[in-house]
N, C-alpha and C positions, 0 to 999 in steps of 0.2 A: 847284833850291831845294826844300827839304822844307817842307811846310806842315802845321801842326797847328791847325786852326781859323783864328783871326785871327793866329796866330804863324807867321812865315816864317823859315826858317833858311837862310843862304847863306854861302859862303866869305868870309872877311874880305877887304875890298878895300883897296888902298893908302891911301886917305884915311880909313880907319876908326880909325886909331891913337888919336886924341884921344877919340873916343867910347868905344872899348874901355877906355881908361884910366879914364874917368869912371865907367863901369859897374862895373869891377872895384874901384875905390876905394870907391864907394858900397856895394857888396855886402859888402865885408869891413871897411869902416870905417877903412881905413888904406891906405898906399901900397905896402906890401911886396909884395903879390901883383901889383899893376900894374907895379911895377919888374921883377918876375920875368918877366912876359909880354914886356916890352920887351927884357930881356936875352936871352930865348929867341929872340925874333924877330931881334934883332941878330946872334946867334951862328949863325943858320940851323938851329936845333933845333926849329922849330915847323912841321912839315909839314902839320898839320891845325889850322886856326884858323877858327872859325865864329862868326857874329854872328846873333842873333835880332832880328827886326823885328816890330813891331806898331804899329798906328795911325800909320804913317809915321815911326817913330822906332826907333833901336836900343835894345833893352831887355835884352839878355843876351849872354853870351860864353862860349865853351868853347874851350880849347886842348888839343891832344893832342901834347905834345912827345915827341921821341925820347928813349929811355933809352940810357945808355952800355952797359948790359948788362941782361939777356941780348939776344941777337940778335933782330931783328924784334919788338921790344917798344916800346910807347908808354906814356905816363902820361896820365891824365885829370886835367888840372890847368892852370889853375883852371876851375871852373864858377862863373859869376857872373851874377846876375840883379839888375837894378835893384830896390831895395827896394819900390817901388810896384807892381812886377809879380810879386813873389814869391808863391808859392802859386797861381799861375794857369796852370801847365803849361809855363812857359818853360824851366825847368831840364830837365824831362822831354823836351821837344822837342829841346833842345840835345844832351843826352846820347845820345838815340836817333840823331840825325843824326851825331854824332861817332863812335858805335860803327859805324854803317854806313860812314862814310868810312874808318875804320880797317880794316874788313873788306876794302873795295875796294882799300886801299893794300897789302894783303898782310901786315899786322901779324898776329902769331900770339898775342900776349898783351898785355893792357893792365893797368896797375897804377893804383890809386887810394888816396889817403889820405883817409879821410872816415868819415862816420857809417854803420856797418854796416846799420842798418835802412833807410836811404835808398838806398844803393848796392846793397844786396842785391836790391832789386826789378829791377835791371838784370842780375843774374846774378853780381855780384862777391861773392867770399867770402874770408875770411881763410884758410880751408883751402887754397884754390888758390894762395895766396901763400907758404905755409910752405916750399915747396921753393926759394924765392928769398929768402934772408936779405938784410936791408936795414937801413940805419941807422934807418929808420922802422918796422921790424917790430913787430908787436903786433896787438891786435884791430882797429885802425883801418886797417891796411895790408892791402889786398885785391887780388885779381887776377881777371881774367876771361879764360879761354883762348878764343881765337877760332878756333883751328885744332887738329885732333887731333895735329898734329906740332909742338906747342908746344916751345920751347927746353928743352934739358936743364936740370935743376936747377942752380942756381948763384947767385952774387951778383947782386942787383938794384941797379943804380946809376942814379940819376936824372941828367939832363943837368947840366953844371957849374953853371949859375945856381942850382940847388937847394942847392948845398953850404953856403951860408950860412944855410939854414933848419933844418938838422938840429940 
């Protein structure tokens, strides 16, 4: 378990599903992202799934699902923090723990769709993603290479449950 002050991050446990759903729905204000997590989990496309705990309760979630392409790639999606815990380091702790788990898993590159100013502090850049065209391509589509032998340039394709979001 990674610990960031009073925030502990651990792998999602079998009974965490309802709490994860509650966190994701509250963070995004809708069910779409929570449905996505459940579809990824159901399809076996969620090799890294982490929950943040503080004060005895789950307060955040991050998933790193497999990408269909390129090889050895993951996505950082979604990152969700309970509204009352936002701005208190939970997202930072989750992302750092997720990146470390991705490195340990042998992933070579991670893609994210999000705010460049926020994800840039973790090393994500739009420039790193330009070699991997995607339906989400643009300034908010970023990548972080974890390995010097990152996959050859080519199409970036998210897991099937993302298809309805494009």
